[in-house]
LOZAPA-860874 format. One line per 4 residues: number of its first residue (from 1); for each residue x, y negated, z of N, C-alpha, C, O. Coordinates in steps of 0.1 Angstrom, whole numbers. Each point is the difference from the previous one (the first is absolute). Layout:
N
NUM) X Y Z X Y Z X Y Z X Y Z ~ ...
//
This chain:
327
1) 2798 -2515 1865 -14 8 1 0 14 0 -10 6 -1 ~ 23 0 3 -2 13 6 -4 0 9 -11 5 2 ~ 20 -10 10 -4 -1 15 -15 -5 3 -2 0 12 ~ -10 -7 -21 -8 -4 3 -14 12 -3 -9 4 8
5) 13 -1 -21 -3 13 -2 -1 15 13 -9 5 6 ~ 16 -4 -7 7 8 13 -6 -3 16 1 9 9 ~ -6 -19 -7 -7 -7 10 -13 3 -3 -7 7 8 ~ 0 -11 -21 -14 3 -1 -5 16 0 -11 5 3
9) 24 3 -9 -7 16 1 2 3 14 -8 9 3 ~ 17 -13 8 1 2 16 -12 -7 4 -6 6 9 ~ -2 -19 -12 -14 -3 6 -14 10 -6 -9 5 6 ~ 13 -3 -19 -8 5 -5 -3 19 6 -10 6 -1
13) 23 -4 5 -4 13 4 0 -2 13 2 11 4 ~ -3 -18 6 -1 -4 15 -16 5 -2 -4 11 5 ~ -5 -23 -13 -11 -5 0 -5 15 -1 -9 3 7 ~ 15 6 -17 -9 16 -1 -2 5 12 -11 2 6
17) 21 -1 -1 4 8 11 -11 -7 9 -9 7 3 ~ 9 -18 2 -8 -6 10 -16 2 -4 -7 3 9 ~ 4 -3 -20 -9 5 -6 -10 13 -1 -11 3 -2 ~ 25 3 5 -4 16 -2 -10 3 14 1 -1 12
21) -15 9 -24 -10 3 13 8 13 7 7 8 -6 ~ -10 -7 18 5 8 15 -3 12 1 2 7 9 ~ -11 -1 -25 -5 13 2 9 5 -13 10 -4 -5 ~ -18 15 1 8 9 -12 -10 2 -9 -12 -1 3
25) 16 3 -13 -13 2 -11 9 13 -8 12 -2 -1 ~ -15 11 -4 5 5 -7 -14 9 -13 -11 4 2 ~ 17 -5 -11 -12 3 -17 -1 11 3 7 6 7 ~ -18 0 -15 -9 11 -1 3 3 -14 5 -10 -5
29) -6 19 -1 3 6 -16 -5 16 0 -7 4 10 ~ 8 3 -17 -8 12 -6 5 9 15 10 -3 7 ~ -23 17 -3 2 4 10 -17 2 3 -9 -7 -4 ~ 10 18 12 -17 2 6 -2 -11 7 -12 -1 2
33) 22 -11 5 -5 -10 5 1 -13 -7 2 -11 5 ~ -4 13 -17 0 -14 -6 -19 -4 -2 -9 7 -2 ~ 10 -18 5 -7 -9 4 -6 -4 12 -10 -7 1 ~ 19 13 15 -4 1 8 11 -10 7 11 -2 -4
37) -18 -5 15 10 -10 9 1 8 10 -9 8 2 ~ 21 -8 6 1 4 13 11 -8 8 12 1 -2 ~ -20 -9 13 6 -8 7 4 7 13 -8 3 8 ~ 24 -1 -8 3 5 16 9 -9 9 11 -3 -1
41) -20 1 10 4 -11 12 6 9 10 -4 11 2 ~ 14 -17 4 14 1 10 -5 -7 11 -11 -3 1 ~ 23 -1 9 2 -5 9 -3 6 9 -12 -1 4 ~ 23 9 3 0 11 12 15 -2 4 9 0 -8
45) -8 -2 20 12 -3 6 13 14 5 11 -1 5 ~ -18 12 -10 8 9 4 2 9 -12 12 1 -2 ~ -17 5 -6 2 12 -6 -1 -9 -17 -9 5 -7 ~ 13 -13 2 7 -8 -7 -10 1 -16 6 2 -10
49) -18 -4 11 -7 0 -11 2 -16 -10 -8 -4 -9 ~ 21 -2 14 2 -7 -12 15 6 -11 8 -4 -9 ~ -11 13 16 9 14 -12 -8 6 -10 0 -1 -12 ~ -8 9 24 -13 10 -2 -1 -3 -12 5 6 -10
53) -13 -20 10 -13 -5 -10 6 0 -14 -4 6 -10 ~ 18 -16 10 4 1 -14 6 11 -5 3 -3 -12 ~ -1 12 15 3 11 -6 -10 9 -3 1 9 -8 ~ -14 -12 17 -13 7 -7 -3 -3 -9 0 8 -9
57) -3 -24 7 -2 -9 -10 6 3 -14 -4 -3 -11 ~ 14 10 14 10 1 -14 -7 12 -4 -8 1 -10 ~ 12 7 17 -7 19 -5 -14 -6 -3 -5 4 -10 ~ -1 -12 18 -14 0 -7 -3 -6 -16 -8 5 -9
61) 18 -18 8 -4 -6 -12 12 6 -10 -3 4 -11 ~ 14 -3 14 12 7 -10 -7 17 -5 2 3 -11 ~ -9 4 17 -3 11 -3 -12 3 -1 -3 10 -6 ~ -7 -17 10 -13 4 -3 -7 -13 -4 -12 -1 3
65) 20 -10 -9 -12 -11 -2 -6 -8 9 -3 -10 -6 ~ 0 10 18 -5 -11 9 7 -13 0 11 -4 1 ~ -25 -5 0 10 -12 0 -2 -2 18 -11 0 6 ~ 25 -3 -1 2 -1 13 1 -16 8 1 -9 -8
69) 0 6 17 0 -12 4 1 8 15 -7 8 5 ~ 22 -15 1 4 5 13 2 -12 11 9 -8 -1 ~ -16 8 11 -1 -13 10 11 9 10 2 12 1 ~ 7 -28 7 6 2 8 -4 -6 9 -11 -5 -4
73) 13 1 20 8 -6 13 7 -13 -7 11 3 -5 ~ -14 -17 5 9 -8 1 3 -6 4 -9 -5 5 ~ 20 -3 -1 6 -15 10 -6 -9 -11 4 1 -12 ~ -15 -9 16 -1 -10 -11 10 -11 1 0 -9 -8
77) 11 8 20 8 -15 1 12 9 -12 7 -6 -8 ~ -6 22 8 11 3 -7 0 4 -16 8 -1 -9 ~ -21 6 11 -5 8 -15 7 14 0 1 6 -10 ~ 5 -1 26 4 10 -3 -8 10 7 -9 -4 8
81) 11 20 -9 -9 11 6 3 0 14 11 -1 4 ~ -19 3 2 2 -6 14 -17 15 6 -13 -3 0 ~ 18 12 3 -15 9 5 -4 -2 15 -11 3 5 ~ 24 -11 4 -6 -5 13 -8 -16 -1 -1 -7 10
85) -4 4 -22 -4 -9 -1 -15 6 -2 -2 6 -11 ~ -7 -7 22 -10 8 -3 -13 -8 -5 -11 7 -1 ~ 11 -19 -2 -12 -7 -4 4 -5 -16 -2 -12 0 ~ 5 17 -10 7 -5 -10 -1 8 -10 12 3 -4
89) -22 3 -5 0 9 -12 -4 -6 -10 -12 4 -4 ~ 18 -16 -3 -6 -4 -14 0 3 -15 9 8 -3 ~ -15 -10 -5 -4 17 -7 -15 2 0 -6 0 -11 ~ -1 3 25 -10 8 -2 -16 -6 -6 -11 4 2
93) 17 -18 -11 -12 2 -7 0 8 -11 -10 2 -6 ~ 22 4 4 0 10 -11 -9 9 -1 -5 4 -11 ~ 1 2 26 -13 10 -1 -11 -5 -3 -9 6 6 ~ 4 -16 -14 -13 -4 -6 0 5 -13 -10 -3 -6
97) 19 9 2 -5 8 -16 9 12 -1 5 5 -10 ~ -3 2 27 7 11 -2 -9 15 7 -8 0 9 ~ 14 12 -19 -11 6 1 7 10 14 -7 6 8 ~ 13 -7 -9 3 6 16 11 -5 7 9 -5 -7
101) -7 7 27 7 -7 3 6 12 12 -6 7 7 ~ 23 -9 -9 11 8 7 0 -11 12 0 -11 -3 ~ 1 15 15 3 -9 12 7 9 6 -6 11 3 ~ 21 -13 1 7 4 7 5 -12 17 10 1 7
105) -20 -9 -6 -1 -13 10 4 5 14 4 12 -1 ~ -3 -15 10 0 0 15 -1 -11 9 4 -12 1 ~ -12 20 7 -3 -22 9 3 -9 -2 9 -6 6 ~ -17 -2 -19 -1 -10 -8 -11 -10 9 -12 4 2
109) 15 -15 3 -8 -11 -1 0 -9 -9 9 -8 -1 ~ -19 8 -9 -2 -9 -3 -9 -13 -5 -12 0 2 ~ 18 -9 -9 -11 -16 -1 -12 11 -7 1 10 -6 ~ -14 -19 11 -8 2 -6 -6 1 -19 -9 6 -7
113) 20 -16 6 1 -4 -17 8 12 -5 5 -2 -11 ~ -2 14 16 7 6 -4 -5 15 2 1 7 -10 ~ -7 -3 23 -6 6 1 -12 1 -10 -2 11 -6 ~ -2 -18 5 -16 -2 -11 3 10 -9 -8 9 -3
117) 18 -12 0 3 11 -16 -2 15 1 -6 8 -8 ~ 15 -4 24 1 15 3 -16 4 0 -5 10 -5 ~ -4 -23 14 -9 8 7 -13 -1 -17 -9 8 -2 ~ 11 -17 -4 -8 5 -10 3 8 -8 -11 5 -4
121) 24 2 -2 3 9 -2 -5 13 3 -6 7 -7 ~ 10 -7 23 -3 13 7 -17 3 -1 -4 11 -2 ~ -4 -22 3 -10 0 3 -9 0 -16 -12 -2 2 ~ 14 2 -12 -2 1 -14 -1 17 -5 -2 3 -12
125) 3 7 23 5 12 -7 5 8 -8 -4 11 -4 ~ 16 -21 1 11 5 -10 10 10 10 2 1 12 ~ 2 3 -24 9 11 5 15 -3 11 9 -8 -4 ~ -10 14 13 14 -2 12 9 13 0 -2 12 1
129) 15 -19 -2 9 12 8 5 -8 13 3 -12 0 ~ -1 22 14 7 -8 7 16 7 6 -1 12 4 ~ 8 -15 -4 15 6 3 4 -1 14 -1 -12 3 ~ 7 20 9 2 0 11 -6 -10 10 -9 2 9
133) 16 -14 -12 -3 -9 8 -13 -9 2 -4 -7 9 ~ -4 11 -25 -10 -2 -1 -13 2 11 -8 -9 0 ~ 6 17 7 -6 5 10 -3 -8 8 -11 0 5 ~ 20 -9 -3 2 -16 9 4 -10 -8 8 -8 5
137) -10 6 -14 1 -13 -10 1 -15 8 9 -8 -1 ~ -22 6 10 -3 -10 0 1 -3 16 -5 7 9 ~ 11 -14 -7 -4 -7 18 -4 -18 1 9 -8 2 ~ -20 5 -4 -5 -11 -3 -5 -1 16 0 9 8
141) -2 -22 -7 3 -10 12 -17 5 5 -8 2 -8 ~ 6 -1 22 -15 7 3 -10 -16 -3 3 -12 2 ~ -11 17 -6 -11 -9 -2 2 -8 -13 -9 -8 -2 ~ 18 9 -9 5 -4 -12 -9 5 -9 -7 10 2
145) 9 -16 -13 -17 1 -10 0 14 -5 -10 5 -5 ~ 24 3 6 2 14 -4 2 14 10 0 12 -2 ~ 0 -22 17 5 10 7 -7 15 -2 8 9 2 ~ -16 -6 -3 -8 10 -1 12 16 -13 -3 12 -1
149) 13 -18 -6 8 6 -9 14 1 10 11 2 -3 ~ -16 -4 14 13 2 14 4 16 -3 -5 8 -8 ~ 14 -7 14 4 13 1 -9 8 13 -5 12 3 ~ 5 -22 1 -6 6 21 -12 -6 0 -5 2 11
153) -4 -10 -20 -9 -4 -5 -11 10 8 -3 10 -5 ~ -3 -13 19 -9 14 7 -17 -4 3 -9 4 8 ~ 8 -14 -19 -16 -3 -4 -4 9 -4 7 7 -8 ~ -21 -3 14 -12 8 -8 -2 -3 -19 -2 7 -9
157) 4 -19 11 -2 3 -16 13 -3 -8 -2 -9 -9 ~ 13 12 10 13 6 -5 7 10 13 5 -5 10 ~ -6 14 -12 12 3 12 10 5 -6 -2 6 -10 ~ 14 -8 14 13 5 -7 3 -6 -9 11 5 -5
161) -17 -19 -2 0 -11 -8 3 11 -13 -5 11 -3 ~ 16 -21 -5 2 7 -15 6 8 -3 2 2 -11 ~ 6 8 24 5 12 1 -9 9 -2 -3 4 -11 ~ -4 0 23 -12 6 4 -11 -3 -11 -7 10 -3
165) 4 -22 -4 -14 3 -3 4 7 -15 -5 10 -6 ~ 15 -20 1 0 3 -16 12 10 -4 1 3 -12 ~ 6 1 21 18 12 -2 -8 10 4 -1 10 -7 ~ -9 -11 20 3 14 8 6 0 11 -4 7 9
169) 14 -15 -8 2 0 15 10 -15 6 7 -7 -8 ~ -8 6 20 11 -13 4 13 6 5 5 12 0 ~ -1 -25 4 13 7 7 -2 9 15 -6 -6 9 ~ 11 18 -6 -5 8 15 16 -5 4 3 -10 5
173) 6 22 -10 15 2 2 5 8 -10 -5 4 -10 ~ 18 -3 17 8 12 -8 0 10 1 4 3 11 ~ -7 10 -19 -2 11 8 9 8 -5 -4 12 2 ~ 17 -12 -8 10 3 3 9 -10 2 -3 -12 -4
177) 16 17 10 10 -8 8 8 -12 -8 8 4 -8 ~ -9 -16 10 2 -9 -10 15 -4 -2 6 -4 10 ~ 1 5 -22 14 2 -2 8 11 2 11 1 -4 ~ -22 15 13 7 5 1 -6 16 -10 9 7 -5
181) -21 -5 4 -7 10 -6 -7 -11 -13 -6 -10 0 ~ 12 20 -9 -5 -7 -13 -14 10 -3 -7 6 8 ~ 5 -8 -21 -17 6 -8 3 9 -15 7 -3 -9 ~ -17 15 10 5 7 -10 -16 2 -3 -7 4 9
185) 1 -7 -21 -12 2 -2 -4 12 -12 4 3 -12 ~ -14 2 19 -9 13 2 -14 -8 -10 -7 -10 3 ~ 4 19 -16 -10 1 -9 -14 8 12 0 11 4 ~ -6 -19 -3 -13 6 6 -11 -1 -10 -8 9 2
189) 7 -16 -12 -8 -3 -14 4 5 -15 1 -7 -10 ~ 2 19 10 7 2 -19 -8 1 -3 -3 12 -2 ~ -5 -20 -2 -12 1 -10 -5 -14 -5 -7 -3 -9 ~ 15 -6 19 -5 -16 -1 10 -4 -12 10 7 -1
193) -11 -15 -6 7 -10 -8 12 -6 4 8 -3 -8 ~ -5 0 21 8 -8 8 9 13 6 8 -3 8 ~ -10 13 -12 9 10 6 11 6 -14 11 5 2 ~ -16 -7 -18 7 4 -6 10 -2 -4 3 -11 -2
197) 11 25 0 9 1 -2 10 -4 12 12 -4 0 ~ -21 7 14 7 -1 10 -5 13 13 -11 5 4 ~ 25 -3 -1 -3 16 8 1 -1 15 3 -12 4 ~ -5 23 5 4 -2 15 16 -4 -1 9 4 -7
201) -8 -17 19 16 -1 2 7 -7 -14 12 0 -1 ~ -17 -5 -5 2 -11 -12 9 -11 1 11 -5 -5 ~ -25 0 16 0 -15 9 7 3 9 -1 10 7 ~ 8 -18 -6 13 -5 14 1 -17 -2 0 -7 -10
205) 1 5 24 0 -13 5 8 -2 12 -7 4 9 ~ 16 -8 -5 9 -6 11 -14 -4 11 0 6 11 ~ -12 -16 -15 -5 -3 10 -8 9 4 -1 10 -8 ~ -7 -11 21 -6 8 6 -16 2 -4 -7 -7 -7
209) 5 20 13 -14 -1 0 -11 -10 10 -1 1 12 ~ -4 -7 -18 -10 -7 9 -15 7 6 -7 7 -8 ~ 3 -8 19 -13 7 9 -12 -9 -11 0 -11 -5 ~ -5 18 6 -14 -3 -6 -14 8 9 1 12 2
213) -10 -17 0 -11 5 3 -6 12 -6 0 -3 -12 ~ -7 14 14 -3 7 -6 -14 8 7 0 4 11 ~ -12 -3 -21 2 -1 -17 -1 -14 -4 -8 -7 6 ~ 16 1 -16 1 -9 -5 -19 -8 -3 -10 7 0
217) 10 -18 -2 -15 -2 2 -5 -2 -15 8 -2 -9 ~ -22 1 5 -11 1 -8 6 8 -11 7 9 5 ~ -8 -9 -22 6 13 -4 15 -2 -4 5 1 -11 ~ 2 -5 23 16 6 -6 3 13 -3 -6 10 5
221) 15 -9 -12 5 17 -7 11 0 0 6 -7 -8 ~ -2 14 17 14 2 5 8 7 -14 -6 9 -5 ~ 18 -11 0 8 2 -14 14 6 8 5 9 -6 ~ -1 -13 14 17 3 4 1 -3 14 -3 -11 4
225) 10 22 7 1 -1 10 17 -4 3 9 4 -7 ~ -8 -10 17 12 0 2 8 11 12 -2 1 12 ~ 12 6 -20 7 7 11 11 -7 10 8 -6 -7 ~ -6 4 20 10 -6 9 12 9 -4 0 12 -2
229) 11 -21 1 13 11 2 10 -7 11 1 -11 4 ~ 7 26 1 8 -2 8 13 -12 0 7 -5 9 ~ -8 2 -20 14 -13 -6 -7 -9 -11 -12 -2 -3 ~ 24 -2 -4 -4 -15 -11 4 8 -10 1 -7 -10
233) 3 21 7 3 6 -12 -10 9 -9 -8 8 5 ~ 9 -9 -16 -17 7 -6 3 12 0 -8 6 -7 ~ 17 2 13 6 15 -2 -5 2 12 -4 11 0 ~ 2 -15 11 -4 2 18 -8 7 3 -9 2 -8
237) 8 3 16 -7 11 1 -15 -10 9 3 -11 6 ~ -17 16 -9 -7 -5 5 -7 3 19 -3 11 5 ~ 3 -26 3 -7 3 12 -7 13 5 -11 3 -6 ~ 15 4 13 -10 15 6 -6 -4 15 3 4 11
241) -13 -14 -15 -5 -7 17 -19 -4 -5 -7 4 -10 ~ 4 -9 18 -18 -5 -5 -1 -10 -10 -9 0 -7 ~ 18 -9 7 -3 -9 -10 -1 6 -11 -12 -3 -4 ~ 16 10 -4 1 7 -13 -14 8 3 1 8 -9
245) -10 -6 15 -8 9 4 -14 -7 1 -6 2 10 ~ 0 -10 -19 -1 2 -16 9 -11 -1 2 -9 9 ~ 5 8 -23 9 -12 -3 -10 -11 -1 -12 2 1 ~ 18 -16 -2 -9 -9 0 2 -4 -18 10 0 -6
249) -26 -3 2 2 -7 -14 9 -9 -4 1 -10 7 ~ 6 12 -17 12 -12 -2 -10 -6 -14 5 -11 -3 ~ -14 13 -5 -2 -4 -14 -14 5 1 -3 12 2 ~ -7 -23 -3 -21 3 -5 0 -9 -6 9 -9 0
253) -24 11 -8 -6 -6 -9 -13 -1 12 -1 5 11 ~ -8 -16 -19 -12 -4 13 -7 -10 -15 7 1 -10 ~ -17 -8 8 -6 -13 -5 -5 -8 15 -5 3 11 ~ 8 -15 -18 -5 -13 5 -6 -6 -8 6 -3 -11
257) -21 -3 12 -10 -6 -8 3 4 -12 4 -7 -9 ~ -6 18 9 5 9 -15 10 2 -6 0 5 -11 ~ 12 -10 18 13 -3 -6 7 10 1 -5 5 10 ~ 13 3 -15 9 12 5 13 -5 8 7 -10 -3
261) -7 16 10 16 -6 12 1 9 1 -9 8 3 ~ 26 -2 -4 11 8 3 9 -4 12 6 -10 -3 ~ -5 13 14 8 -2 10 9 10 4 -4 12 0 ~ 13 -16 3 12 6 0 12 -5 11 7 -10 -3
265) -6 15 13 11 -7 14 17 1 -8 9 -8 4 ~ -9 15 -12 16 -1 -6 2 -14 -5 -7 -10 4 ~ 15 9 -12 4 -15 -2 10 -10 -4 1 -9 -8 ~ 6 15 18 16 -7 3 7 -3 -15 -4 6 -10
269) 10 -13 10 10 1 -9 8 10 0 5 2 -11 ~ -1 4 18 12 11 3 -12 15 -5 4 9 -8 ~ -13 -9 12 -12 9 -8 -2 3 -14 -2 10 -6 ~ 2 -25 3 1 -2 -19 7 8 -7 -2 5 -11
273) 16 -4 20 13 9 -8 -4 18 -3 7 9 -6 ~ -21 -8 13 -2 15 -4 -12 1 -14 -11 -6 1 ~ 14 13 -10 -7 0 -10 -11 4 2 -9 -6 -6 ~ 5 15 16 -18 3 2 -4 -10 2 -7 -5 -8
277) 11 -2 24 -8 -14 1 0 -7 -8 -11 -6 -2 ~ 22 4 -7 -6 -13 -12 -13 10 -7 -12 -3 2 ~ 15 15 -10 -11 4 0 -16 3 2 -9 -1 -7 ~ 12 4 23 -12 -4 2 -7 -14 5 -11 1 3
281) 17 -14 -3 0 -13 -7 -9 -1 -14 -12 -1 -1 ~ 22 2 -6 -6 0 -14 -12 7 -3 -10 -7 -2 ~ 9 20 2 -14 9 3 -10 -9 3 -9 -4 -8 ~ 10 3 22 -9 -9 5 -6 -15 -8 -11 -5 3
285) 17 1 -9 5 -13 -6 -13 1 -11 -10 -7 -1 ~ 14 18 -7 -8 6 -13 -14 5 10 -10 -8 0 ~ 10 18 6 -11 1 6 -3 -13 7 6 -8 -8 ~ -10 2 16 -4 -17 1 -5 -6 -8 -7 -10 3
289) 8 12 -12 -7 -7 -18 -5 4 -1 -10 -6 1 ~ 9 20 -5 -10 9 -8 8 4 -7 -6 2 -10 ~ 19 2 9 5 6 -16 10 11 12 11 -4 4 ~ -18 14 -2 5 9 3 1 11 -5 5 10 6
293) -9 -10 -17 0 8 -15 14 3 -1 5 11 -3 ~ 4 -28 5 12 0 -9 15 10 10 11 4 -2 ~ -21 -4 15 12 5 14 3 15 -6 -9 8 -1 ~ 26 -3 -4 4 10 -4 10 -1 11 4 -8 7
297) -2 27 -11 10 2 16 15 -8 -6 9 -3 7 ~ -8 1 -20 12 -5 -2 1 -15 -6 7 -4 -9 ~ -17 -2 17 -2 -16 1 14 -4 -1 8 7 6 ~ -4 -19 -13 13 -2 5 1 -13 10 -5 -11 -2
301) 12 15 12 1 -8 16 10 -1 -3 4 11 5 ~ 7 -17 -10 18 1 2 -3 -13 1 -8 -6 -7 ~ 17 0 17 7 -11 4 4 -10 -15 5 4 -10 ~ -8 -18 13 1 -7 -7 12 -9 2 2 -5 11
305) 6 3 -21 19 -5 6 6 6 13 0 12 2 ~ 4 -19 5 3 6 13 -5 -6 5 -7 -10 -2 ~ 10 22 17 -10 -2 13 8 8 5 5 11 -2 ~ -6 -23 15 13 7 17 -7 -8 10 4 -11 4
309) -18 19 0 -2 -5 12 5 -1 15 5 8 8 ~ -11 -22 -8 5 -3 16 -10 11 8 -12 4 -1 ~ 22 -2 10 -3 13 13 -14 -9 7 3 -12 0 ~ -11 14 3 -12 -7 11 8 -5 10 11 4 3
313) -17 -13 3 1 -4 18 0 -17 -6 2 -6 -10 ~ -7 1 25 -1 -14 1 13 -9 -1 10 4 6 ~ -12 -16 -12 15 -7 -2 5 8 -12 12 -1 3 ~ -12 9 -15 5 4 -8 -1 0 -12 6 6 -9
317) -17 -14 9 0 -9 -13 13 -4 -6 9 -4 7 ~ -8 4 -20 14 -7 -9 -5 -14 2 -12 -1 1 ~ 20 -9 0 0 -13 6 3 -6 -19 2 6 -10 ~ -4 -18 13 -2 -8 -14 -3 0 -12 3 -9 -8
321) -16 26 6 -3 2 -10 -16 -5 -4 -9 0 8 ~ 10 -5 -21 -11 -5 -4 -9 10 -11 4 10 -5 ~ -17 -15 5 -7 14 -12 5 5 -16 -2 8 -9 ~ 9 -20 10 5 0 -17 13 10 1 2 8 -9
325) 9 -7 24 6 8 0 -1 17 0 9 7 2 ~ -23 -4 -3 -4 12 2 -9 2 -13 -8 9 0 ~ 10 -18 -10 -4 8 -14 9 6 -7 -4 6 -10
//
């Protein structure tokens, strides 16, 4: 009898694992984000968004009361996180009732039934935060249903795709030397709510500065610029050459269809180890949902639980992980 009971428990446990949703949910609660739902969309092969976004969701949920859903690139055969699968981001239907989308995807080529949820959200005029590779989030096949959202779309209907039209820029190039020159954040507009509690030099990340075309389009407003450093340490000197004259924007606001948008070309998992980078993104979250009155200089942006980010690079993602492992 005891053996039969044990077998049943094992079977039930296995069934629970099989039925587990391939995304993460974090309940909301008290705080400035109470009643707001944030959907964080990952899927990039290089900068470890599968580590960035769960930690960011924990901070937003635990410290500020936001309900959060985290979407991962999933191998449908194993149920494991695999950022190299560019065609599967299950859970995007959760965008239907989202108040904010945070996206850190890279070169995704999604089937229409998944891409439709993203497009419905984007065109609804609700707020968006783009992190790092979100400027080149989509790479659909030419002639496909949603081809115009692709990062290199050159049609007059939507030049530059989602990156240029929504976030303010598509992929252009590395401006700092990749994996050689890191980034120090400098404050351009100290009066903006997203800059509260952040001073020149507080932000640092080992990811390099991205190049953008100046001026940024439309009503884009630069809040932070990125100083290229001589090396990969926060204390390294600023490079003295024309690339820092002027410094490239690394954080700016704009609007799309009336919705607030914030874009930062920082956002690698290793960048999130910087308290000021976390502060920038949390401040931007509150600003995007219209709760900038709750942004204070000492807003809690501390790490929840443990956080030991994997260095960025192709093929560096931790194998065998499932969404629940990042809870």
